[in-house]
C-alpha positions as CSV (number, residue, x, y, z in Angstrom):
1,X,0.0,-0.2,-0.1
2,X,2.5,2.3,0.8
3,X,5.0,1.6,-2.4
4,X,1.4,2.4,-4.0
5,X,0.2,5.2,-2.8
6,X,3.7,7.2,-3.7
7,X,3.1,5.5,-6.9
8,X,0.0,6.8,-7.5
9,X,1.6,10.2,-6.8
10,X,4.1,9.9,-9.1
11,X,2.4,9.2,-11.6
12,X,-0.8,11.5,-11.0
13,X,0.7,14.4,-9.8
14,X,-2.1,17.0,-11.0
15,X,-4.8,14.7,-8.3
16,X,-2.3,14.9,-5.3
17,X,-1.0,18.4,-5.9
18,X,-4.6,19.8,-6.2
19,X,-5.9,17.9,-3.7
20,X,-3.6,18.3,-1.4
21,X,-5.9,20.8,1.3
22,X,-7.7,18.7,1.9
23,X,-5.7,15.4,3.0
24,X,-5.8,17.0,6.5
25,X,-9.6,16.6,6.5
26,X,-9.8,13.0,4.8
27,X,-11.0,11.0,8.2
28,X,-9.3,8.6,9.5
29,X,-9.8,4.9,9.1
30,X,-11.1,3.5,13.0
31,X,-9.1,1.3,15.1
32,X,-9.8,-1.9,17.3
33,X,-8.5,-1.6,20.5
34,X,-8.4,-5.0,21.7
35,X,-7.9,-6.5,24.7
36,X,-4.8,-7.6,26.4
37,X,-5.9,-11.6,25.7
38,X,-6.9,-11.1,22.1
39,X,-3.0,-9.5,21.2
40,X,-1.1,-12.1,23.9
41,X,-3.5,-15.0,22.1
42,X,-3.0,-14.5,18.0
43,X,-4.2,-18.1,18.0
44,X,-6.9,-18.3,19.9
45,X,-10.4,-18.5,19.0
46,X,-11.1,-14.7,18.2
47,X,-8.6,-15.0,15.8
48,X,-9.3,-18.2,14.0
49,X,-12.6,-16.9,13.8
50,X,-11.4,-13.6,12.2
51,X,-9.4,-15.7,10.0
52,X,-12.7,-17.2,8.6
53,X,-14.9,-14.4,8.7
54,X,-12.0,-12.5,6.1
55,X,-11.3,-16.2,4.1
56,X,-15.3,-15.7,3.7
57,X,-14.9,-12.1,2.6
58,X,-11.8,-13.0,-0.1
59,X,-13.8,-15.9,-0.9
60,X,-17.1,-14.2,-2.1
61,X,-14.6,-11.4,-4.2
62,X,-13.5,-13.6,-6.0
63,X,-16.7,-15.2,-6.8
64,X,-17.8,-11.7,-7.9
65,X,-14.1,-11.2,-10.1
66,X,-14.7,-15.0,-11.8
67,X,-18.8,-14.3,-12.4
68,X,-17.8,-10.7,-13.8
69,X,-15.0,-12.3,-16.1
70,X,-17.4,-15.0,-17.2
71,X,-20.2,-12.8,-17.9
72,X,-17.6,-10.2,-20.3
73,X,-16.6,-13.5,-22.0
74,X,-19.9,-14.3,-23.1
75,X,-21.1,-10.9,-24.2
76,X,-17.6,-10.9,-26.3
77,X,-18.3,-14.3,-27.7
78,X,-21.8,-12.3,-28.3
79,X,-20.6,-9.7,-30.3
80,X,-18.5,-11.6,-32.0
81,X,-20.0,-14.3,-32.6
82,X,-18.3,-17.3,-31.0
83,X,-20.9,-20.1,-30.6
84,X,-19.1,-22.9,-30.6
85,X,-16.9,-24.3,-33.4
86,X,-19.1,-26.9,-35.2
87,X,-22.4,-24.2,-35.3
88,X,-20.2,-21.7,-36.9
89,X,-18.5,-24.4,-39.2
90,X,-21.6,-26.0,-39.9
91,X,-23.2,-22.0,-40.7
92,X,-20.9,-21.1,-43.0
93,X,-19.9,-25.4,-44.8
94,X,-23.9,-24.6,-45.6
95,X,-23.5,-21.4,-46.9
96,X,-21.0,-22.8,-48.9
97,X,-23.0,-24.8,-50.2
98,X,-26.0,-22.9,-51.0
99,X,-23.4,-21.1,-53.4
100,X,-22.1,-24.1,-55.0
101,X,-25.5,-25.6,-55.6
102,X,-26.9,-22.2,-57.4
103,X,-23.7,-22.5,-59.3
104,X,-24.2,-25.3,-60.2
105,X,-27.9,-25.0,-61.3
106,X,-27.1,-22.2,-63.4
107,X,-24.8,-24.0,-65.8
108,X,-27.3,-26.8,-65.9
109,X,-30.0,-24.7,-67.3
110,X,-27.4,-22.8,-69.2
111,X,-26.6,-26.2,-70.9
112,X,-30.2,-27.1,-71.2
113,X,-31.3,-23.8,-73.3
114,X,-28.2,-24.2,-75.7
115,X,-29.3,-27.7,-76.1
116,X,-32.9,-27.5,-77.0
117,X,-31.4,-24.3,-79.3
118,X,-29.3,-26.5,-81.2
119,X,-32.2,-29.4,-81.0
120,X,-34.3,-26.7,-82.9
121,X,-31.7,-25.6,-85.3
122,X,-31.5,-29.4,-86.9
123,X,-35.5,-29.6,-87.1
124,X,-35.3,-27.0,-89.3
125,X,-32.5,-28.3,-91.2
126,X,-33.8,-29.9,-94.3
127,X,-30.4,-31.7,-94.6
128,X,-29.8,-32.8,-91.4
129,X,-30.2,-36.3,-90.9
130,X,-32.3,-38.9,-88.9
131,X,-29.3,-39.4,-86.7
132,X,-28.3,-35.7,-86.4
133,X,-31.9,-35.3,-85.1
134,X,-31.8,-38.2,-82.6
135,X,-28.4,-37.1,-80.9
136,X,-29.5,-33.1,-80.6
137,X,-32.9,-34.4,-79.2
138,X,-31.0,-37.0,-76.7
139,X,-28.5,-34.1,-75.3
140,X,-31.5,-32.2,-74.4
141,X,-33.1,-34.6,-72.4
142,X,-29.7,-35.3,-70.8
143,X,-29.3,-31.6,-70.2
144,X,-32.9,-31.5,-68.4
145,X,-31.9,-34.7,-66.1
146,X,-28.5,-32.2,-65.2
147,X,-31.2,-29.4,-64.4
148,X,-33.6,-31.6,-62.3
149,X,-30.3,-33.0,-60.1
150,X,-29.2,-29.3,-60.4
151,X,-32.5,-28.2,-58.4
152,X,-32.8,-31.3,-56.2
153,X,-29.2,-30.6,-55.0
154,X,-30.5,-26.4,-54.3
155,X,-32.8,-27.6,-52.6
156,X,-31.3,-29.6,-50.0
157,X,-28.4,-27.0,-49.6
158,X,-31.2,-24.3,-49.1
159,X,-32.1,-26.9,-46.5
160,X,-29.0,-27.2,-44.9
161,X,-28.3,-23.5,-44.8
162,X,-32.0,-23.4,-42.7
163,X,-31.3,-25.9,-40.2
164,X,-27.7,-24.3,-40.3
165,X,-29.2,-20.8,-39.9
166,X,-31.7,-21.9,-36.8
167,X,-28.7,-24.4,-34.9
168,X,-26.7,-20.7,-35.0
169,X,-29.5,-18.8,-33.4
170,X,-30.6,-21.0,-31.4
171,X,-27.1,-21.0,-29.6
172,X,-27.4,-17.3,-29.3
173,X,-29.6,-17.3,-27.7
174,X,-28.5,-20.0,-25.6
175,X,-25.6,-17.8,-25.1
176,X,-27.6,-14.5,-24.4
177,X,-29.8,-16.1,-21.5
178,X,-26.2,-17.7,-19.9
179,X,-25.2,-13.7,-19.9
180,X,-29.2,-13.1,-18.3
181,X,-28.2,-16.0,-15.6
182,X,-24.5,-14.8,-15.0
183,X,-26.3,-11.1,-14.3
184,X,-28.5,-12.6,-11.8
185,X,-25.4,-15.0,-10.3
186,X,-23.1,-11.8,-10.3
187,X,-26.3,-9.8,-8.0
188,X,-26.2,-12.8,-5.7
189,X,-22.6,-12.9,-5.4
190,X,-22.2,-9.5,-4.7
191,X,-24.7,-9.8,-1.7
192,X,-23.2,-12.5,-0.4
193,X,-20.0,-10.1,-0.6
194,X,-21.2,-7.7,1.6
195,X,-22.8,-9.8,4.3
196,X,-18.9,-11.5,4.1
197,X,-18.2,-7.7,4.8
198,X,-20.9,-7.0,7.5
199,X,-19.8,-9.6,9.3
200,X,-16.1,-8.8,9.6
201,X,-17.7,-5.2,10.9
202,X,-19.3,-6.6,13.1
203,X,-16.3,-8.8,14.3
204,X,-14.7,-5.7,15.1
205,X,-17.5,-4.3,16.6
206,X,-18.2,-7.1,19.2
207,X,-14.6,-6.6,20.3
208,X,-15.6,-3.2,22.2
209,X,-15.2,1.0,21.4
210,X,-12.9,2.0,18.4
211,X,-11.2,4.2,18.4
212,X,-9.8,6.8,15.9
213,X,-5.6,7.3,15.2
214,X,-4.8,10.9,14.3
215,X,-2.6,12.7,12.2
216,X,0.2,15.2,14.2
217,X,3.4,15.9,15.1
218,X,4.8,13.8,17.7
219,X,6.8,11.7,15.5
220,X,8.9,13.7,13.3
221,X,11.7,12.4,10.7
222,X,14.5,14.2,9.2
223,X,16.8,12.3,6.8
224,X,20.2,13.1,5.2
225,X,22.6,11.1,2.7
226,X,25.0,11.5,0.0
227,X,24.4,13.9,-2.9
228,X,25.9,10.9,-5.9
229,X,25.6,7.2,-5.7
230,X,27.1,5.7,-8.0
231,X,25.1,2.8,-10.0
232,X,26.1,-0.6,-8.9
233,X,27.5,0.7,-5.3
234,X,25.9,1.5,-1.9
235,X,26.0,4.3,0.1
236,X,24.7,5.4,3.7
237,X,22.1,7.7,4.7
238,X,20.6,8.4,8.2
239,X,17.6,8.8,9.7
240,X,16.7,10.2,12.8
241,X,13.4,9.6,14.1
242,X,12.2,12.0,17.1
243,X,9.3,12.1,19.7
244,X,8.3,15.6,19.6
245,X,5.4,15.0,21.9
246,X,4.6,15.9,25.8
247,X,4.6,12.0,26.7
248,X,6.6,8.8,25.8
249,X,5.4,6.5,22.8
250,X,5.5,2.8,23.7
251,X,5.8,1.7,20.0
252,X,7.3,3.6,16.8
253,X,7.6,3.2,13.7
254,X,9.2,4.5,10.4
255,X,8.4,3.8,7.0
256,X,10.7,4.5,4.1
257,X,10.2,4.8,0.3
258,X,12.8,5.4,-2.6
259,X,12.4,6.3,-6.6
260,X,14.7,6.3,-9.3
261,X,12.7,9.6,-11.1
262,X,12.7,9.5,-15.2
263,X,13.6,12.7,-17.0
264,X,9.7,13.5,-17.6
265,X,6.0,12.7,-16.9
266,X,6.0,10.7,-20.1
267,X,8.3,8.3,-19.6
268,X,6.4,7.1,-16.8
269,X,4.7,3.8,-16.9
270,X,1.1,4.7,-15.5
271,X,0.0,1.1,-14.8
272,X,3.0,-0.5,-13.6
273,X,5.3,2.9,-12.3
274,X,8.1,0.1,-10.3
275,X,10.0,3.2,-9.6
276,X,11.5,1.2,-6.8
277,X,12.9,-1.4,-8.7
278,X,17.0,0.2,-8.7
279,X,17.0,0.2,-4.5
280,X,17.4,-2.5,-1.9
281,X,17.7,-0.6,1.5
282,X,19.0,-2.3,4.3
283,X,18.6,-0.7,8.2
284,X,19.8,-1.1,11.8
285,X,20.2,1.2,14.8
286,X,22.0,0.7,18.0
287,X,18.8,-1.6,19.5
288,X,18.8,-3.8,16.1
289,X,22.7,-3.5,15.0
290,X,22.6,-6.4,12.9
291,X,21.8,-5.3,8.6
292,X,17.8,-5.6,8.3
293,X,16.9,-6.0,4.8
294,X,13.5,-3.0,4.0
295,X,10.8,-4.2,2.1
296,X,9.2,-0.9,0.8
297,X,6.3,-2.8,0.2
298,X,5.3,-4.7,3.6
299,X,8.0,-3.3,5.8
300,X,8.4,-0.8,9.0
301,X,11.2,0.1,10.4
302,X,10.6,-1.1,14.2
303,X,12.5,1.4,16.5
304,X,10.3,0.5,19.7
305,X,10.1,2.8,22.4
306,X,10.6,6.4,22.4
307,X,11.0,8.6,25.7
308,X,9.5,11.8,25.5
309,X,11.7,14.4,24.0
310,X,13.9,11.2,22.6
311,X,14.8,10.0,19.3
312,X,16.2,6.9,17.6
313,X,19.3,7.2,14.5
314,X,19.0,5.0,12.1
315,X,21.9,4.0,10.0
316,X,20.7,3.4,6.0
317,X,22.1,1.5,3.1
318,X,21.3,2.0,-0.3
319,X,22.3,0.0,-2.7
320,X,21.8,0.9,-6.0
321,X,21.1,-1.7,-9.1
322,X,23.7,-2.5,-11.6
323,X,21.6,-2.1,-14.1
324,X,20.2,1.6,-12.8
325,X,20.2,4.3,-15.7
326,X,22.1,7.1,-14.8
327,X,19.9,10.4,-13.6
328,X,18.0,11.0,-10.5
329,X,16.7,9.4,-7.2
330,X,15.0,10.4,-4.2
331,X,13.7,8.8,-1.2
332,X,11.5,9.4,1.2
333,X,10.7,8.8,5.0
334,X,7.7,8.9,7.8
335,X,6.5,7.3,10.8
336,X,4.0,6.4,13.0
337,X,3.3,5.1,16.7
338,X,0.9,3.8,18.8
339,X,0.3,3.6,22.9
340,X,-0.5,1.1,25.4
341,X,-3.6,2.8,26.0
342,X,-4.9,2.2,22.3
343,X,-4.1,6.4,21.2
344,X,-2.3,5.9,17.7
345,X,-1.1,9.0,15.3
346,X,0.5,8.7,11.6
347,X,3.2,11.6,10.7
348,X,1.6,14.6,9.3
349,X,5.1,15.5,8.4
350,X,8.2,13.2,6.3
351,X,10.8,13.9,5.4
352,X,13.5,13.5,1.6
353,X,16.9,13.4,0.3
354,X,17.6,13.9,-3.5
355,X,20.8,12.5,-5.2
356,X,22.2,11.5,-8.8
357,X,22.9,8.2,-9.5
358,X,26.1,8.0,-11.3
359,X,28.0,6.3,-13.9
360,X,31.2,4.4,-12.2
361,X,33.0,6.0,-15.0
362,X,31.6,9.2,-13.7
363,X,33.6,11.6,-12.0
364,X,31.4,12.3,-8.8
365,X,30.8,16.2,-8.5
366,X,31.8,17.5,-4.7
367,X,30.0,16.3,-2.1
368,X,29.2,18.5,1.7
369,X,28.9,15.9,4.1
370,X,25.5,14.4,5.0
371,X,23.4,17.0,7.3
372,X,20.1,16.3,8.9
373,X,17.4,17.6,6.2
374,X,14.6,20.2,7.5
375,X,11.2,18.5,7.1
376,X,8.2,18.6,5.0
377,X,4.7,18.5,6.5
378,X,1.8,17.6,4.4
379,X,-0.6,19.1,2.8
380,X,2.5,19.7,0.4
381,X,2.8,23.0,-0.6
382,X,3.0,25.1,-3.4
383,X,6.9,25.8,-4.6
384,X,6.5,29.5,-4.0
385,X,5.4,28.6,0.5
386,X,8.7,28.1,1.3
387,X,9.3,24.4,1.0
388,X,13.1,23.4,0.6
389,X,13.4,19.6,-0.7
390,X,16.4,17.5,1.6
391,X,19.2,16.3,0.3
392,X,23.0,17.1,-1.2
393,X,22.0,16.5,-4.6
394,X,24.1,19.4,-7.2
395,X,20.5,19.2,-8.7
396,X,18.1,20.1,-5.9
397,X,16.4,23.1,-6.4
398,X,16.6,25.6,-3.5
399,X,14.3,28.6,-1.9
400,X,15.2,32.3,-2.4
401,X,12.8,35.4,-1.8
402,X,10.3,33.1,-2.5
403,X,11.1,31.7,-5.7
404,X,12.2,27.9,-6.5
405,X,15.6,28.7,-8.3
406,X,16.3,26.7,-11.5
407,X,18.8,24.7,-11.1
408,X,18.8,21.8,-14.1
409,X,16.7,19.5,-12.1
410,X,14.7,17.3,-13.9
411,X,11.4,18.4,-14.1
412,X,10.0,15.3,-12.4
413,X,11.7,15.7,-8.6
414,X,10.1,19.3,-7.3
415,X,6.8,18.1,-7.9
416,X,7.3,14.6,-6.5
417,X,8.5,16.0,-3.5
418,X,5.6,17.3,-2.8
419,X,3.2,14.6,-4.6
420,X,5.1,11.6,-3.2
421,X,5.7,12.7,0.1
422,X,1.9,13.5,0.8
423,X,1.4,10.0,-0.4
424,X,4.1,8.7,1.7
425,X,2.0,9.8,4.9
426,X,-1.5,8.6,3.7
427,X,0.3,5.2,2.3
428,X,1.6,4.7,5.7
429,X,-1.6,5.2,7.6
430,X,-3.4,2.9,5.6
431,X,0.0,0.3,6.3
432,X,-0.6,0.8,10.0
433,X,-4.4,0.2,10.4
434,X,-3.9,-2.6,8.9
435,X,-1.0,-3.8,10.7
436,X,-3.1,-2.9,14.2
437,X,-6.4,-4.6,12.9
438,X,-4.1,-7.8,12.6
439,X,-2.2,-7.0,15.8
440,X,-5.4,-6.3,17.0
441,X,-7.3,-10.0,16.0
């Protein structure tokens, strides 16, 4: 969900940028507090019941999907005339037989006409012999017999075509009836799905009060790293996550996403942007000193409890695949927390860092020591609002007197910094809600 949200922001920048101010008004999904027994016994009866209900939802969703696909195939078959191989082939053969029989009858009738004309001419010829007259008369008789055969063949072909046409029409009607029945089946399956989803909702309602997770500034992230990374190598970044609230936070997590940016929006595949395909990220902290691989799609960096005013420093190792193209990259980080008393929150702030991806033969530009970058809050501000993209990339736009300075950066980068950062917060929120619900089960 997290990667999808960021990819959506990258591929649909206008939507996210124009809708930015509405993010703060978006209702947050509610999350069940759950009981201690439920959390301590994930394999207990409650979890088994929830698993059964969710399996029923999944089965109902699949049933609806399969029925809709089957009905779509029926519709396509009707439009294309795909009514069964035997029916279609017989109709085509019958039509060809009718055409052949018609041509044969026409030819036989032409032969008969010629034979009659020859007989008439011979009978009028005083010099014609009896043998010639007899032969001419026999030619007419033979031609008449051929015409009779041709007429019979044409009649049989017409009857065959009538039967084939009836079979074709019957198959079409049957297929249309199947489509109508499938429409009813889909309606029933959709009701089954609604009932299954309602059963899941009822399960959570039975667990007691629900508490809404807030979007606040209790968790604040800063991110810093090098200006350039060589293709096929790794570079370390530093992430600092601070508790800026007025209380201890019992469990804090950080979400991270990195993207390789093309030169323009036109170079992005809307259906499958896959912007993180060239990156791998590992992380470690003082409490977790072993490198741990981070899956952008599913994982969070588990930071544990952070006391009031405290912070956790995270070392990140970003590896650029050897097949990656040279260009620009960007990384985002945001956080969330939950407490034992059931309160929880999604950070309204995210941090970003930009960097250049360079060929091994390129001489890197002069780099400055990484320093913590300023943070950015959502909703994402316009370029003239004082927003300063973070990181040390030599192509980083900077704000000067409220105006965005032109530095030759890709036209994608400044917009992604606002749009995808906002989506990162929303995506992290979706992941967080899913994780809490699973834990509460």
